[in-house]
C-alpha positions in Angstrom: 134.6 218.6 120.1 136.5 215.4 119.8 140.2 215.6 120.4 142.4 215.1 117.3 144.3 212.5 119.2 141.3 210.2 119.6 141.7 208.8 116.1 144.8 208.1 113.9 142.5 208.7 110.9 139.5 211.0 111.2 136.7 209.9 108.9 133.5 211.8 108.3 130.9 210.7 110.9 128.5 209.1 108.5 131.3 207.2 106.8 132.7 206.0 110.1 129.3 204.9 111.3 128.6 203.1 108.1 131.9 201.2 108.3 131.2 200.2 111.9 127.7 199.0 111.4 128.4 197.1 108.2 131.2 195.0 109.7 130.7 193.0 112.9 133.9 192.0 114.7 135.4 188.9 113.2 138.3 186.7 114.2 141.4 188.1 112.6 144.8 187.3 114.1 147.0 190.0 115.5 150.2 190.6 113.5 149.6 187.5 111.5 150.1 185.3 114.5 147.5 182.8 115.8 145.2 184.3 118.5 142.2 181.9 118.7 139.8 183.5 121.1 138.6 180.2 122.5 141.9 178.8 123.7 143.1 179.5 127.2 145.7 182.3 127.5 149.2 180.9 127.5 152.8 182.3 127.7 152.8 182.4 123.9 149.6 184.5 123.8 151.0 186.9 126.6 154.1 187.4 124.5 152.0 188.2 121.5 150.0 190.8 123.5 153.1 192.3 125.1 154.9 192.6 121.7 151.8 194.0 120.0 151.2 196.7 122.7 154.8 197.7 122.7 155.1 198.0 119.0 151.8 199.9 118.7 152.9 202.3 121.5 156.2 203.0 119.8 154.4 203.6 116.5 152.0 206.0 118.2 154.6 207.7 120.4 152.8 206.8 123.6 154.6 207.2 126.9 156.3 204.3 128.8 155.0 202.7 132.0 157.1 205.1 134.2 155.3 208.4 133.4 155.2 210.3 136.7 151.7 211.0 138.1 150.6 214.5 138.5 147.3 216.0 139.7 144.1 215.2 137.9 145.2 211.7 136.7 143.8 208.2 137.1 144.8 204.8 135.9 142.9 201.5 135.2 144.0 197.9 134.6 142.5 195.7 131.9 142.8 192.4 133.8 143.2 189.4 131.5 142.7 186.0 133.0 141.5 182.4 132.4 138.4 181.3 134.2 137.6 177.5 133.9 140.0 177.5 131.0 138.2 180.3 129.2 140.2 183.4 128.3 138.7 186.8 128.9 138.7 190.0 131.0 137.5 190.8 134.5 135.1 193.7 135.0 133.5 195.2 138.1 130.2 196.8 138.8 130.7 200.1 140.7 129.4 200.3 144.2 126.9 202.9 145.4 129.4 205.3 147.0 131.4 205.7 143.8 130.9 208.1 140.9 128.9 206.4 138.1 127.5 203.9 140.6 126.1 200.8 139.1 128.1 201.1 135.9 130.7 198.6 134.6 134.3 199.5 134.8 137.9 198.2 135.0 139.7 198.3 138.3 141.3 201.7 138.8 141.1 205.2 140.2 142.8 208.4 141.0 146.5 208.7 141.5 147.7 209.1 145.1 150.9 210.8 146.3 152.3 207.4 147.2 152.1 206.3 143.6 155.4 206.6 141.8 153.9 205.9 138.4 150.5 205.6 136.7 151.1 201.9 136.6 151.5 201.9 140.3 148.1 203.5 140.6 146.4 200.9 138.5 148.0 198.0 140.5 147.2 199.6 143.9 143.6 200.2 142.9 143.2 196.6 141.6 144.5 195.3 144.9 142.1 197.6 146.9 139.0 197.0 144.7 139.1 193.3 143.9 141.7 191.8 146.1 144.3 191.0 143.4 147.7 191.7 144.8 150.7 193.1 142.9 152.5 189.8 142.8 149.5 188.2 141.0 149.7 190.6 138.1 152.0 190.2 135.1 152.0 193.6 133.4 151.9 193.3 129.6 151.8 196.9 128.5 149.8 200.1 127.9 147.9 201.7 125.1 146.2 205.0 124.5 145.7 207.8 124.0 144.7 208.5 127.6 141.3 210.1 127.5 139.6 212.6 129.8 136.7 211.4 132.1 133.7 213.5 132.9 135.6 214.6 136.0 138.4 215.9 133.9 140.8 213.1 135.0 143.3 211.9 132.4 142.8 208.1 132.6 145.8 205.9 131.7 145.0 202.3 130.8 147.3 199.3 131.4 147.0 195.6 130.6 148.0 192.7 132.8 147.4 189.0 133.2 146.0 187.8 136.6 147.4 184.7 138.3 145.4 182.9 140.9 148.3 183.0 143.5 151.7 184.5 143.9 153.2 181.3 142.4 154.3 181.3 138.8 154.3 177.7 137.6 156.8 176.5 135.1 154.8 175.9 131.9 155.6 175.2 128.3 154.9 178.2 126.0 151.7 176.9 124.6 150.4 175.3 127.9 147.3 177.0 129.4 148.1 179.4 132.2 146.3 178.7 135.5 142.7 179.8 135.9 141.4 182.0 138.7 138.3 181.3 140.7 135.9 184.2 140.8 135.0 183.2 144.3 138.6 183.9 145.4 138.3 187.6 144.4 137.4 190.1 147.2 135.2 193.0 146.0 135.6 195.9 148.3 132.2 197.2 149.3 130.8 199.8 148.9 133.3 200.6 146.0 132.5 197.4 144.1 129.2 195.6 144.0 130.1 192.7 141.8 133.0 191.2 139.7 132.4 189.2 136.6 134.3 187.6 133.8 133.5 188.2 130.1 135.1 185.8 127.7 136.6 186.9 124.4 134.0 184.7 122.7 131.2 186.7 124.4 132.7 189.9 123.2 131.9 188.7 119.6 128.3 187.7 120.3 126.2 189.9 117.9 123.3 189.7 120.4 125.4 191.6 122.9 126.8 194.2 120.6 125.3 197.7 119.9 127.0 200.5 118.0 127.4 203.5 120.3 129.1 206.9 119.5 132.1 207.8 121.6 131.6 211.5 122.5 128.9 211.6 119.9 131.4 211.2 117.1 133.3 207.9 116.8 131.4 204.6 116.6 132.4 201.7 118.8 130.8 198.5 120.2 128.9 198.7 123.5 128.4 195.2 125.0 125.4 194.0 126.9 126.3 192.2 130.1 122.9 192.2 131.9 123.1 188.4 132.2 126.2 188.7 134.3 124.3 190.3 137.2 121.0 188.5 136.7 119.5 187.3 139.9 121.9 189.2 142.1 119.6 191.9 143.1 121.9 194.6 141.8 120.6 197.9 140.5 122.3 200.2 138.0 121.7 203.6 136.7 119.5 204.0 133.7 121.3 204.3 130.4 118.7 206.7 129.0 120.8 209.7 130.1 124.4 210.5 129.2 127.5 208.5 129.9 130.6 209.8 131.5 131.8 211.2 128.2 128.6 212.7 127.0 127.3 210.0 124.7 123.7 208.9 124.8 122.8 205.5 126.1 120.6 202.6 125.0 117.1 203.9 124.2 114.7 203.1 127.1 117.5 202.7 129.5 117.2 198.9 129.8 120.1 196.6 130.4 123.6 196.8 131.8 126.3 197.5 129.2 130.1 197.9 128.9 130.1 201.4 127.4 131.4 204.9 127.9 135.1 205.2 128.6 135.4 201.5 129.7 133.7 200.4 126.5 135.9 202.7 124.4 139.1 201.4 126.0 138.0 197.8 125.6 137.4 198.5 121.8 140.8 200.2 121.5 142.5 197.3 123.2 140.8 194.7 121.0 141.6 196.7 117.9 145.3 196.8 118.9 145.2 193.0 119.0 143.5 192.8 115.6 140.4 191.3 117.1 137.9 194.1 116.5 
């Protein structure tokens, strides 16, 4: 049964599905401010994201960054960045020794005793998995609610912008922030098989989008990213079975998608920004 915290408004399933399938994501602007999805991320856009996440968290009574980790918790980072001047998000393909090997995820993992906060977990795991150090991450906020994974871990999502180096250049508010080179990232085998960048524009491509049901109840957009690993010789699990939260996958099990908990959190984040 779906948790009552999963939706601020619970619609009948058929109604919710109809609404989702009848309206492809458009290009609205968050909070009435300009957020063009094709322009490089700038200090202005980071400020909009930070303000939006903070305001939404206060409205929804979500905990601050400093919630103390306890057993059975995990955290992930939604890593925003510019690549060749194109704004988007980094994703990783899980390595063969991790649970849900071959699936797409954000950097993240279980809390350790050394972690003072859930945010510390997300930052540590990002460093360990893709080689992005704490000094390269500008934390922008969090969102929720924190959902349970198949392994009964409460997964806490955070959002941050990734700089290519420790240096923070002095820029005008609307000037493009520096881009990272994907070749500079260091995936940690066998935990991470591949790292790719998905632009905001690609997240709106109707040829990539498929309606999937989170926990069998709430529709959201799964995103096909098979082209991001094409020719790399990577293999992933079939999507014909169940995802980590019990939803069914693409019929026939063909293609690599952002779906499950990762897909759900991506949709929640984009909705917070007024993009989905």
